[in-house]
C-alpha positions in Angstrom: 64.7 -85.3 49.7 65.1 -85.9 46.0 65.7 -82.8 43.9 64.8 -82.7 40.2 65.2 -79.7 37.9 63.3 -79.6 34.6 64.4 -76.1 33.7 66.3 -77.3 30.6 63.0 -78.6 29.2 61.2 -75.2 29.5 60.7 -73.7 26.1 60.3 -70.0 25.4 60.3 -70.2 21.6 58.3 -73.4 20.6 55.9 -75.9 22.0 56.4 -79.7 22.2 54.2 -81.9 20.0 53.2 -85.1 21.8 53.4 -88.5 20.2 50.1 -90.3 20.4 49.9 -94.0 20.9 48.4 -95.7 17.9 46.0 -97.7 20.1 44.5 -94.4 21.3 43.6 -93.1 17.9 39.9 -92.9 17.6 39.3 -93.9 21.2 35.8 -92.7 22.3 35.8 -90.3 19.3 38.1 -88.0 21.4 41.1 -88.5 19.1 41.5 -88.8 15.4 44.2 -88.9 12.8 44.1 -85.1 12.6 44.5 -84.6 16.3 47.6 -82.9 17.7 48.5 -82.2 21.3 51.0 -79.4 22.2 52.6 -79.0 25.6 55.2 -77.0 27.5 56.9 -77.8 30.7 56.0 -75.9 33.9 54.9 -72.9 31.8 52.0 -71.9 29.6 52.1 -72.7 25.9 54.1 -70.4 23.6 51.5 -68.3 21.8 52.2 -69.4 18.3 50.5 -71.1 15.3 47.0 -69.7 16.0 46.2 -72.1 18.9 42.9 -71.1 20.4 43.2 -72.7 23.8 42.5 -70.4 26.8 45.5 -68.2 27.7 47.7 -69.8 30.2 47.1 -73.4 29.2 50.1 -75.6 29.4 48.6 -78.4 27.2 46.3 -78.0 24.3 44.5 -80.5 22.0 43.4 -79.5 18.6 42.2 -81.0 15.3 44.1 -79.9 12.3 42.1 -79.0 9.2 43.4 -81.1 6.3 42.8 -78.3 3.8 44.1 -75.2 5.6 46.4 -76.9 8.1 45.0 -74.7 10.9 44.0 -75.9 14.3 40.3 -76.2 15.1 38.1 -77.3 18.1 41.0 -76.5 20.5 40.6 -77.8 24.1 42.7 -77.0 27.1 44.2 -80.0 28.9 45.0 -78.0 32.0 46.9 -75.2 33.5 50.3 -75.3 35.3 48.8 -74.9 38.8 50.5 -77.8 40.6 54.1 -78.1 41.5 56.5 -80.7 40.2 56.6 -83.8 42.5 59.7 -86.0 42.6 58.7 -89.7 43.1 62.4 -90.7 43.4 65.8 -89.6 42.2 65.2 -90.4 38.6 61.4 -89.8 38.2 58.9 -87.0 38.6 55.3 -86.1 38.0 53.8 -82.9 36.7 50.0 -82.2 36.6 48.0 -79.7 34.6 44.5 -79.0 36.0 41.2 -77.2 35.3 41.2 -77.5 31.6 38.2 -77.2 29.2 34.9 -79.0 30.0 34.9 -82.7 29.2 32.9 -83.5 26.0 31.4 -86.6 27.7 30.6 -84.8 31.0 30.3 -81.1 31.1 30.6 -81.1 34.9 34.2 -82.5 34.6 37.2 -80.4 33.5 39.9 -82.0 31.4 43.3 -82.5 33.0 46.6 -84.1 32.2 49.6 -85.7 34.0 53.2 -86.1 32.7 55.4 -88.8 34.1 59.1 -88.0 33.6 61.7 -90.8 33.9 65.4 -91.0 33.4 66.6 -92.4 30.1 70.2 -91.6 29.1 69.7 -92.5 25.5 66.6 -90.4 25.0 68.3 -87.0 24.9 65.8 -84.3 25.8 63.0 -86.6 24.7 59.4 -85.9 23.7 56.1 -86.5 25.5 54.0 -89.5 24.6 50.3 -89.9 25.2 49.7 -93.3 26.8 46.2 -93.3 28.3 42.9 -91.4 28.6 40.8 -92.0 31.6 37.7 -89.9 32.3 39.1 -86.9 30.3 42.4 -87.2 32.2 45.3 -87.5 29.7 48.3 -89.4 30.9 51.7 -88.8 29.2 55.1 -90.3 29.7 58.3 -88.5 29.0 61.7 -90.3 28.8 64.5 -87.8 29.1 68.1 -87.7 30.3 67.6 -84.2 31.8 66.6 -85.7 35.1 69.4 -88.4 35.1 72.0 -87.9 37.8 75.6 -87.2 36.9 77.5 -90.2 35.7 81.1 -91.0 36.2 82.9 -92.0 32.9 86.0 -94.0 32.3 89.2 -92.6 30.7 91.6 -94.7 28.7 95.1 -93.1 29.1 96.6 -95.1 26.3 94.1 -94.1 23.7 93.1 -90.8 25.3 89.5 -91.8 25.1 86.5 -91.1 27.3 84.1 -94.0 27.7 80.4 -93.8 28.6 79.4 -97.3 29.6 75.7 -96.4 30.0 75.4 -95.5 26.4 78.3 -97.7 25.2 79.9 -94.8 23.3 83.4 -93.2 23.5 85.0 -89.9 22.7 88.6 -89.7 21.6 90.2 -86.4 22.7 93.1 -86.9 20.2 90.6 -86.6 17.4 88.8 -83.5 18.8 88.2 -81.0 16.0 89.1 -78.0 18.2 92.6 -79.3 19.1 95.5 -80.9 17.4 96.4 -84.4 18.5 94.8 -83.8 21.9 96.8 -80.6 22.6 95.9 -76.9 22.7 97.9 -73.7 23.1 96.7 -71.5 26.0 97.9 -68.0 26.8 98.2 -66.6 30.4 99.8 -63.2 31.1 101.5 -63.2 27.7 102.9 -66.7 28.5 102.0 -69.6 26.3 101.9 -73.1 27.5 100.4 -76.4 26.0 97.2 -77.8 27.4 97.5 -81.6 27.0 94.1 -83.4 27.2 95.8 -86.8 27.4 97.6 -86.3 30.7 97.1 -88.9 33.4 94.8 -88.7 36.4 91.7 -87.8 34.6 88.2 -87.6 36.1 85.2 -87.2 33.8 81.6 -86.6 34.8 78.6 -86.2 32.6 76.0 -83.5 33.4 72.9 -84.4 31.3 70.8 -81.6 32.6 73.2 -79.1 31.1 74.3 -81.2 28.1 78.0 -81.2 29.0 80.9 -83.3 30.2 83.3 -82.0 32.9 86.8 -83.3 32.6 89.3 -82.8 35.5 93.1 -83.3 35.2 96.4 -81.6 36.0 98.7 -80.0 33.4 102.2 -78.6 33.4 102.3 -74.8 33.9 104.4 -72.2 35.8 102.1 -71.9 38.8 102.9 -73.7 42.1 106.2 -75.1 43.3 105.6 -78.3 41.3 104.9 -76.4 38.1 101.3 -77.8 37.8 97.9 -76.3 37.3 94.5 -77.9 37.9 92.3 -77.9 34.8 88.6 -78.2 34.5 87.6 -78.8 30.9 84.0 -78.3 30.2 82.8 -79.8 26.9 79.3 -78.5 25.9 77.1 -80.0 23.2 76.4 -77.1 20.8 75.9 -76.6 17.1 78.7 -73.9 17.3 82.4 -74.3 18.0 83.9 -71.7 20.3 86.0 -71.7 23.5 87.0 -69.5 26.4 89.5 -69.7 29.3 89.4 -68.4 32.8 92.3 -68.5 35.3 92.1 -68.2 39.1 95.4 -68.8 40.8 96.5 -72.3 39.9 93.1 -73.2 38.5 92.1 -73.1 34.9 88.6 -73.4 33.6 88.5 -74.2 29.9 85.1 -74.1 28.2 84.7 -75.7 24.7 81.4 -75.7 22.8 81.4 -78.4 20.1 79.0 -80.7 18.2 81.5 -83.5 18.6 80.4 -84.3 22.2 76.7 -84.5 21.5 76.6 -88.2 20.6 78.6 -89.0 23.7 75.7 -87.5 25.7 73.0 -89.2 23.6 71.9 -85.8 22.3 71.0 -84.7 18.8 71.6 -81.1 17.6 68.1 -81.0 16.1 66.6 -81.4 19.6 69.2 -80.1 22.0 69.4 -76.5 21.0 65.6 -76.1 21.0 62.8 -78.4 22.0 60.7 -80.3 19.5 59.1 -77.8 17.1 55.4 -77.3 17.5 53.9 -76.8 14.0 51.5 -79.6 13.1 54.0 -81.9 11.8 55.4 -85.3 12.9 59.0 -84.3 12.0 61.2 -83.8 15.0 63.1 -80.6 14.0 63.9 -77.2 15.3 61.7 -74.4 14.0 63.5 -71.0 13.4 61.7 -67.9 14.5 59.8 -65.9 11.9 59.3 -68.7 9.5 56.2 -69.7 7.6 57.1 -73.1 6.4 57.8 -76.4 8.1 61.0 -78.4 7.7 59.4 -80.9 5.4 58.3 -78.2 3.0 54.6 -78.2 3.8 53.1 -74.8 4.5 53.0 -73.7 8.1 51.0 -71.2 9.9 51.9 -67.6 9.0 53.6 -65.7 11.9 55.1 -62.3 12.4 58.2 -61.8 14.6 58.1 -58.4 16.2 60.4 -59.2 19.1 63.2 -57.1 17.6 61.1 -54.0 16.9 61.0 -51.0 19.1 57.6 -50.3 20.8 57.2 -47.2 18.6 57.7 -49.3 15.5 55.0 -51.8 16.6 52.3 -49.2 17.5 53.3 -46.1 15.7 54.4 -42.8 17.1 51.9 -42.2 20.0 53.0 -38.6 20.4 52.3 -37.7 16.8 48.9 -39.3 16.8 47.9 -37.5 20.0 49.2 -34.2 18.7 47.2 -34.6 15.4 44.0 -35.4 17.3 44.3 -32.4 19.6 45.1 -30.1 16.7 42.0 -31.2 14.7 39.8 -30.9 17.8 41.0 -27.3 18.5 40.4 -26.2 14.9 36.9 -27.7 14.8 36.0 -26.1 18.2 37.1 -22.6 17.0 35.2 -22.8 13.8 32.1 -23.9 15.6 32.4 -21.2 18.2 32.6 -18.3 15.6 30.3 -19.8 13.0 27.2 -19.7 15.2 27.9 -16.3 16.9 27.5 -13.1 14.8 29.0 -11.0 17.6 32.2 -13.1 17.6 32.4 -12.8 13.9 32.1 -8.9 14.1 34.7 -8.8 16.9 37.1 -10.7 14.8 36.4 -8.5 11.8 36.9 -5.3 13.8 40.1 -6.7 15.2 41.6 -7.2 11.7 40.3 -3.8 10.6 42.2 -2.1 13.5 45.3 -4.0 12.9 45.9 -2.6 9.4 47.6 0.8 9.0 46.9 1.3 5.3 45.1 4.4 4.0 41.7 3.9 2.5 40.2 6.1 -0.3 36.6 6.5 -1.4 35.2 8.2 -4.5 32.9 11.2 -3.7 29.6 11.7 -5.5 29.8 15.6 -6.2 32.0 18.6 -5.9 30.3 19.9 -2.7 31.4 16.8 -0.8 34.8 17.1 -2.2 35.0 20.8 -1.2 34.0 20.0 2.4 36.6 17.3 2.6 39.4 19.6 1.2 38.4 22.6 3.5 38.2 21.2 7.0 38.3 24.8 8.5 34.8 25.6 7.3 35.7 28.2 4.7 33.1 28.6 1.9 33.7 28.9 -1.7 31.8 30.6 -4.5 29.9 27.5 -5.3 28.3 27.3 -1.9 24.6 27.1 -1.8 22.9 30.5 -1.4 20.6 29.1 1.2 23.5 28.3 3.4 24.8 32.0 3.2 21.5 33.5 4.5 
């Protein structure tokens, strides 16, 4: 059974923009010069650039407004409901089903099919729309991701790897990360020279991972013969960095470098990330959180909140809830005492009892003052005669 892995083509940051065959432009009024088709592989579209297709769609067709540059009249070309089918070792089919209703027949749902085929010179490749039959959109996608590993030749005299399929070579003596094909490696505080140009080389390309595996032996204090087995992994990357890992008499040396990309038929603008998805025909990589396209035309405004803490995105939920509860409590208390005289008097008496201060009141005449000053009931000369009888 043939096994094909399209994982390297899955995009989590951008969508692919399909190329449309010129013969299809204007066909049955389904397509126009402003029509763009965006796809992802085995996954729903990345939710960017204001695409209005139903959530979960893996392919979306839209017309781009010439004034605002925004997508309009979006239609889903299907959902990733079917599994990838390998037709042979170098080809596979992927179908997206149950899309938007067909404009010509509302009882028919739009769908699409992508035919992947091995093409070593294509790099990651891009989808191309080839045919439309009864609202079924058929794409082809030439890519080297599904190409099987390829054995390369090694010229010991020139220290050069040869890829006969692409008719390209890579000279290890001219590698930017080494000096004349040699590199110093440290193991347990012992330094020895790693010579890329030693004999008995075996080189194999791995297009799915964008790398070349190089196997050879090198002099080193390991076994009785003083040799170590080296696996040198050259990875196409826009950065230059390396790492080493020892296991007994085995050394794994990993080198990321842009030098090896041409040898694999890859371009840095398309290997690090898939084709960018803003409505533009340029094949470039779009950086996150950007509002302009590589060609300088305005793009769709986006906001990158992936690096924010959830509290930064939605505010402090605890503070908001506390504020709401506090306001509700105060309003309830005011309402409860405002409409009940008994409760108001109770509160007033409570505050009157709670004070220990002495209160004074001015009396109206001398009799009242005398009574207040003589609590034992003794009478004075000014007492009323009627009270003495």
